[in-house]
Structures are given as structure tokens and as C-alpha cells.
C-alpha positions in Angstrom: -69.4 -30.0 40.3 -71.0 -29.2 43.7 -70.1 -31.3 46.7 -72.0 -32.0 49.9 -73.9 -34.9 51.4 -76.1 -35.2 54.4 -75.3 -38.7 55.7 -72.3 -40.6 57.0 -72.7 -44.3 57.1 -75.6 -44.9 54.7 -77.1 -42.8 52.0 -79.3 -42.9 49.0 -79.1 -41.0 45.7 -82.2 -40.0 43.7 -83.0 -40.1 40.9 -81.4 -43.6 40.8 -80.5 -43.2 37.1 -79.8 -39.5 36.6 -79.2 -37.6 33.4 -76.7 -34.8 32.8 -78.3 -31.7 34.1 -80.4 -33.4 36.7 -80.3 -32.2 40.3 -79.3 -35.1 42.5 -80.5 -35.5 46.1 -78.4 -37.3 48.6 -80.2 -38.5 51.7 -79.8 -41.1 54.4 -79.3 -41.7 58.2 -76.3 -41.6 60.3 -74.9 -39.9 63.4 -74.5 -36.2 63.2 -71.1 -34.5 63.0 -68.4 -33.7 60.5 -68.1 -36.1 57.6 -65.7 -36.4 54.6 -67.5 -36.3 51.2 -65.8 -37.1 47.9 -67.0 -37.0 44.3 -64.7 -38.7 41.7 -65.0 -39.4 37.9 -62.6 -40.5 35.2 -62.7 -39.0 31.7 -60.9 -40.6 28.7 -59.7 -37.8 26.4 -58.4 -38.2 22.9 -54.9 -37.2 21.9 -54.4 -34.9 18.9 -50.9 -34.1 17.6 -49.4 -35.3 20.8 -51.6 -33.1 23.0 -54.7 -33.6 25.1 -57.2 -31.2 26.6 -60.4 -31.3 28.5 -62.6 -28.4 29.6 -65.1 -28.4 32.5 -67.3 -25.3 32.3 -69.7 -23.7 34.8 -68.1 -25.4 37.8 -69.4 -24.5 41.3 -66.8 -25.2 44.1 -68.1 -24.7 47.7 -66.0 -23.1 50.3 -63.4 -25.3 52.0 -63.5 -27.8 49.1 -60.3 -29.5 47.7 -59.6 -30.4 44.1 -57.3 -33.0 42.5 -56.6 -34.0 38.9 -54.6 -37.0 37.9 -53.5 -37.9 34.3 -52.2 -41.3 33.1 -50.1 -41.7 30.0 -48.8 -38.2 29.9 -45.5 -36.2 30.1 -47.1 -33.2 31.7 -50.3 -32.0 33.2 -51.7 -28.4 33.5 -54.9 -27.4 35.3 -55.9 -23.8 34.8 -58.7 -21.7 36.2 -59.4 -18.0 36.4 -57.9 -18.2 39.9 -54.6 -20.0 39.4 -52.6 -22.5 37.3 -51.3 -25.8 38.6 -48.8 -28.0 36.8 -46.8 -31.3 37.1 -44.2 -33.0 34.8 -43.4 -36.7 35.1 -41.2 -39.3 33.6 -43.3 -42.3 34.5 -46.5 -41.3 32.7 -48.5 -40.4 35.8 -49.0 -36.7 36.7 -51.0 -35.2 39.5 -51.9 -31.7 40.7 -54.1 -30.6 43.6 -55.4 -27.6 45.4 -54.2 -28.6 48.8 -55.4 -25.6 50.8 -59.2 -25.5 51.1 -60.8 -22.5 49.4 -62.0 -19.8 52.0 -64.9 -18.7 49.8 -67.1 -20.5 47.3 -66.5 -20.2 43.5 -69.4 -20.2 41.1 -69.6 -20.8 37.4 -65.8 -21.0 36.8 -64.1 -22.7 33.9 -61.4 -25.4 34.4 -59.0 -26.3 31.6 -57.0 -29.5 31.8 -54.3 -30.0 29.1 -50.8 -31.1 28.4 -48.5 -33.4 26.3 -49.2 -37.1 26.1 -46.6 -39.9 26.1 -45.3 -40.9 22.6 -47.7 -43.2 20.8 -50.7 -42.5 23.1 -54.0 -42.0 21.4 -56.0 -41.4 24.6 -55.3 -40.1 28.1 -57.3 -41.0 31.3 -58.1 -38.0 33.6 -59.3 -38.6 37.1 -61.0 -35.7 38.8 -61.6 -35.7 42.5 -63.3 -33.1 44.7 -63.6 -33.5 48.4 -65.1 -31.6 51.3 -65.8 -32.0 55.0 -69.3 -31.0 56.0 -71.6 -31.1 59.0 -74.6 -33.4 58.5 -77.9 -31.6 58.4 -80.7 -31.9 55.8 -80.7 -33.6 52.5 -78.2 -32.1 50.1 -78.9 -31.3 46.4 -76.5 -30.6 43.6 -76.7 -30.3 39.7 -74.7 -32.6 37.4 -74.1 -30.1 34.6 -70.3 -30.2 34.9 -70.0 -34.0 35.3 -69.6 -35.9 32.0 -71.9 -38.9 31.1 -70.7 -42.2 32.5 -69.9 -43.6 35.9 -68.8 -41.5 38.9 -68.3 -42.3 42.5 -69.7 -40.6 45.7 -68.0 -41.4 48.9 -69.6 -40.4 52.3 -67.8 -41.2 55.5 -65.9 -44.1 53.9 -68.9 -45.6 52.1 -68.8 -45.5 48.3 -71.6 -45.7 45.8 -71.2 -45.8 42.0 -73.7 -43.7 40.1 -74.2 -43.9 36.3 -74.9 -40.5 34.7 -76.8 -40.8 31.4 -76.1 -38.3 28.6 -78.5 -35.5 28.1 -81.6 -36.7 26.4 -81.1 -40.4 27.0 -83.7 -42.8 28.3 -83.8 -43.2 32.1 -85.9 -45.1 34.5 -86.4 -42.1 36.7 -89.7 -40.5 36.7 -88.2 -37.0 36.8 -85.7 -37.5 34.0 -86.1 -37.0 30.3 -87.7 -39.7 28.1 -86.1 -39.1 24.7 -83.8 -41.6 23.1 -80.5 -39.8 22.6 -79.0 -36.5 21.7 -78.3 -35.2 18.2 -74.7 -36.1 18.8 -75.6 -39.6 20.0 -73.9 -41.9 22.5 -71.9 -40.7 25.5 -70.0 -38.1 23.5 -70.8 -36.1 20.4 -68.5 -36.6 17.4 -66.8 -33.2 18.0 -66.2 -34.0 21.6 -64.8 -37.4 20.7 -62.3 -35.6 18.4 -61.3 -33.0 20.9 -62.9 -30.2 18.9 -65.2 -28.8 21.6 -63.9 -25.7 23.4 -66.8 -25.7 25.9 -70.5 -26.5 26.1 -73.6 -25.7 28.1 -76.7 -27.8 28.5 -80.2 -27.0 29.8 -83.2 -29.3 30.2 -86.8 -28.1 30.2 -90.3 -29.5 29.9 -91.9 -28.7 26.5 -95.7 -28.3 26.1 -97.7 -28.0 22.9 -98.1 -24.4 21.6 -96.4 -22.9 24.6 -93.1 -20.9 24.1 -90.1 -22.3 26.0 -86.9 -20.3 26.5 -83.5 -21.9 27.1 -81.4 -19.2 28.7 -77.6 -19.8 28.6 -75.4 -18.1 31.3 -71.8 -19.0 30.4 -69.9 -15.7 30.0 -68.2 -16.8 26.8 -71.2 -18.4 25.2 -72.2 -16.6 22.0 -75.7 -18.2 22.0 -77.6 -16.4 24.7 -81.0 -18.2 24.3 -83.1 -20.5 22.2 -86.8 -19.9 22.0 -89.0 -22.8 20.9 -92.7 -23.2 20.3 -93.5 -26.9 19.9 -96.5 -28.5 18.2 -96.2 -31.5 20.6 -95.9 -32.1 24.4 -92.7 -33.9 25.5 -91.0 -34.7 28.7 -87.7 -33.0 29.7 -86.0 -31.9 26.5 -82.4 -30.9 26.7 -80.8 -28.1 24.6 -77.0 -28.4 24.3 -74.7 -25.9 22.7 -71.1 -26.8 21.8 -68.7 -24.0 21.0 -66.1 -25.6 18.7 -62.4 -24.9 18.2 -62.8 -25.4 14.4 -65.3 -26.5 11.8 -67.4 -29.5 13.0 -66.1 -32.9 12.1 -69.6 -33.6 10.8 -69.2 -31.0 8.0 -67.6 -31.8 4.7 -66.9 -28.2 3.5 -66.2 -24.8 5.0 -68.8 -22.0 5.4 -68.3 -18.7 3.5 -67.2 -15.4 5.0 -65.1 -14.6 8.1 -66.1 -17.0 10.8 -66.7 -15.7 14.4 -67.6 -19.1 16.0 -68.3 -22.7 14.9 -71.2 -24.2 16.9 -73.2 -27.4 17.3 -76.7 -26.9 18.7 -78.8 -29.9 19.7 -82.4 -29.8 21.0 -84.0 -33.0 22.2 -83.5 -36.4 20.7 -83.1 -37.3 17.0 -86.4 -36.6 15.4 -87.7 -34.1 17.9 -86.6 -30.8 16.5 -87.9 -31.2 13.0 -90.2 -28.8 11.1 -93.1 -31.1 11.7 -92.8 -30.7 15.4 -91.6 -27.1 15.7 -93.8 -24.1 15.1 -90.9 -21.7 15.5 -87.3 -21.8 16.8 -85.4 -18.5 17.3 -81.7 -18.4 18.3 -80.5 -15.3 20.0 -76.7 -14.8 19.8 -74.1 -12.1 20.2 -70.8 -11.1 18.6 -67.9 -9.3 20.3 -67.6 -5.7 19.0 -63.8 -6.0 19.2 -63.9 -8.9 16.8 -66.1 -6.9 14.4 -63.8 -3.9 14.6 -60.5 -5.7 14.4 -61.6 -7.8 11.4 -63.2 -4.8 9.6 -66.5 -6.6 9.5 -69.7 -5.0 8.2 -72.1 -5.6 11.2 -75.1 -5.7 8.7 -73.6 -8.8 7.0 -73.3 -11.0 10.1 -75.5 -14.1 9.8 -76.1 -17.4 11.4 -75.3 -20.2 8.9 -76.7 -23.7 9.1 -75.2 -26.9 7.5 -77.7 -28.9 5.4 -76.3 -32.4 5.6 -78.5 -33.9 2.8 -77.5 -31.1 0.3 -74.0 -30.9 1.7 -74.1 -27.1 1.8 -74.3 -24.1 4.1 -77.4 -21.9 4.1 -77.7 -18.4 5.5 -80.6 -18.2 8.0 -82.8 -15.2 8.3 -80.8 -13.0 10.7 -81.4 -9.5 12.1 -79.6 -7.2 14.4 -81.7 -6.4 17.5 -79.5 -4.3 19.8 -75.9 -3.2 20.6 -74.0 -2.2 23.7 -70.3 -1.3 24.4 -69.2 -5.0 24.3 -71.5 -6.9 22.0 -73.8 -6.6 19.0 -76.9 -8.8 19.5 -78.7 -10.8 16.7 -81.5 -13.3 16.3 -82.1 -15.9 13.6 -84.8 -18.4 12.9 -84.0 -22.0 12.1 -86.0 -25.0 10.9 -83.8 -27.6 12.7 -80.6 -28.0 14.6 -77.0 -29.4 14.1 -73.8 -27.6 13.0 -73.9 -23.8 12.8 -71.5 -21.0 12.1 -71.6 -17.3 12.9 -70.2 -15.5 9.8 -69.6 -11.9 8.6 -68.2 -10.2 5.5 -65.4 -7.7 5.4 -66.3 -4.1 4.3 -66.0 -3.7 0.5 -63.9 -0.8 -0.8 -66.1 1.4 -3.0 -64.8 3.6 -5.8 -66.3 7.2 -6.0 -67.9 6.7 -9.4 -71.0 8.5 -8.3 -69.0 11.6 -7.5 -67.0 11.4 -10.7 -70.2 11.0 -12.7 -71.8 14.0 -10.9 -68.8 16.2 -11.5 -68.8 15.3 -15.2 -72.5 16.1 -15.4 -71.8 19.5 -13.7 -69.2 20.4 -16.3 -71.4 19.4 -19.2 -74.3 21.4 -17.8 -72.2 24.5 -17.3 -71.0 24.3 -20.9 -74.5 24.0 -22.1 -75.4 27.3 -20.5 -73.1 29.2 -22.9 -74.5 27.4 -25.9 -77.2 28.3 -28.4 -79.8 25.9 -29.6 -77.5 25.0 -32.5 -74.8 23.9 -30.0 -72.4 26.9 -30.8 -71.3 29.7 -28.4 -73.2 32.9 -28.6 -70.2 35.1 -29.6 -72.4 38.0 -31.0 -74.1 38.5 -27.6 -70.8 38.5 -25.8 -69.3 41.1 -28.2 -72.3 43.5 -27.7 -71.8 43.6 -23.9 -68.1 44.1 -24.4 -68.6 47.3 -26.5 -71.1 48.7 -23.9 -68.5 48.3 -21.1 -65.8 49.9 -23.3 -67.9 53.0 -24.1 -68.8 53.5 -20.4 -65.1 53.3 -19.5 -64.1 55.9 -22.1 -66.9 58.3 -21.0 -65.8 58.0 -17.3 -62.2 58.7 -18.3 -63.1 61.8 -20.4 -65.1 63.2 -17.4 -62.0 62.9 -15.2 -59.7 64.6 -17.7 -62.2 67.5 -18.2 -62.4 68.1 -14.4 -58.6 68.2 -14.1 -58.3 70.9 -16.8 -60.9 73.2 -15.1 -59.0 72.9 -11.8 
């Protein structure tokens, strides 16, 4: 969420019907000088086992900005970032935390986790997020909407408020600069896993797609296992979003568990329903990485790590063609090709203990071969040959002993 607007008493927002990921431009006229700017949205979060959680990833907070989170229907509220942790407990169901002191420096691409315990019997919790800032009016101000969820949010400039409807990634909009596809693979304002509180974090990127021209979706979140998706399409389309959800557990859209030791469960959506199908896609390559500590701590054979895809019609998991491409101190990097998108899992197998049968067989063969050296063609030891050599050594010894005795007598 990036704040900043260039007008006090009147302003316009373009595009008028933005989509998640669009860059919004705020413009208008008004007298110059400091002005208070506020962006606010409310997110309804599901309650599971008495607890709620909501993650906002890739947040940009400008310098001197303020942050507030309010939860309704809760016993407690926690807001945690890499900088600090805020908390509030309540007995009336309403909790609120805020960063009262403006930040001296901007924060870029940080993760915000909001969680706590809901009131008894609650199935949902309403979270209201407000960010505010005082700025000097200059030129038009632009900011992306990646960290704002689909739905209505409010922009207030100098006391004037305007409600903006943010469409989900891939949805139809009336804006000329927004995407033209119908809806995302997850459908609706939220995907099934998001609606069930099973999404740890997600990242979305929108790009234009042209026929027979490779397009690369590059993901930047530090904890994102998917680093890029490379697609070559057979068709030309308007802005096509690619959205990756990193899940807490197996996708709710899956009926059975994948095999092997699971590193991460994922949902990957590209474009609207019907876009990313074999008929439209020449090739689709997913580049992903696996933490070396996870490989080592779980005794995983790196050569067995694969990207698995869930085939809904067959109700089964299939292993996609996967190869290791590089490795550094922190991660081992892989790439896999896929015919389409939906639930995925990164899986690996534990090293198998091997018995030393080969060595035992080799040792037995060595013993047998050494025995055969002392055997005749009939398979029996050559005792006659051994006796002959024994007599020769005995005669030599007797001769040497006689010579020594004779020498002693002469002396």
C-alpha cells in the first residue's frame, strides 16, 4: 500500500475501475500546501478453530506514514512486521493497534501479518486497515494496488473522500488500460483457499501477452519459491495476470494428498479460465527454488525433487518434467514444464538406505577365484606339485646346514 495524492479539495482517480496490480494515478486541482491523505479498506477474514489471520505481502510504506488496524468481533489483535509487533486485547469485541509515530524512512516490500483469537461463535472477523500521510502537493501521484485486496476502498484527500472499487486480477473492467479477461482461475473476489484461510501469502503480476513471443513473469517476494513463469502463447491477449498463492496446507480444491515429502503447496493461476490451456500455450516453464536447509534437515535426495500438478478430472497428482539448473549456498534451483495451471506441490523423496550387496558379491567372487587358482582342471588340488617343491626346499636346507658344520670342524 503506497500513499500519496497531489490534490486537496478535488481529485480524480484513473483508471476509474482499476484491477488488482494496476497503477492508480491521483490527479486534480487545489491550493498548494500540506494535505492529509488516507487510504482505508475493510477485509472480512474467515475464522478457523477460533483464530483468524490475514497477510499483506509486498507492502511499501512511505516515510512519515502512519498505520492503523482495527478488528471487530475479536478477543485480541496482533499486527506483526519485520520491524515490530503490535497487540491489543479487548473485552468488548473491538481491538485496535496503530503505529502512532511516523516512520522516519520508507519501508519497501515488507510483510504484514494480522492475526488473533476471535470471539466465541464468530465465523468471520472484519479487519479495517488505514494508512495515512501528510504530503506537499506537487505533481500527479501514482501507486500500485498489489497489496490492496479486491473490493471497495476509500481515498480521502484534504477531507474529501472517494470510494474506489478494485476488481480482482483478471476480471473485466471498463478501463482501457486494464485486463480484459473474465475472471481468475480461483474465481470471484477471493480464491477458494483464500476464503478458507489457507493462503500464507501470494504475489500477482500482470503483463501483456503477444502471439509467439515469450513473456516472463518475475516474482520478487523473498519467501516465494516460484521465481518466474515463462510463457509463450499462441494467441495475443490484453493484460494477463499471473498469481501464485503459497498455501499453509494442501489446497482445498484437492481431494487427496500428493506423494513424497512436501516442501510447499501452491496455487498458480495464469489469466482467466480457458486462457492457459494446451490449445493456447506453446510452452510454460516454472522456475522454482528449494531451501538447502530443508533438503538437508529432511535428508532429501535433491535429484528426486519435482513439481507435482493436480489433475482435477483424473483426481490424481502427476509429476511434471523437472530438472535441477543451479545451486548456491541457500537454494537449489529447478525448472519444470506444465501444460496448464491450478494446484501444485513441490515434493522430494528421502534418501533410501542401500545394503552393500555389491561388495558382498564381489568379495565372494574374489574368494571363489582365489580357490580356483589352486585347482586342477578336474577341480581337485594339485597336491603332487606342492610335494615336489617341498622336497626341493628341504634338500637345499640340508645342504646349507652340512656346509656350515664342515666349516666349523676345519676351524
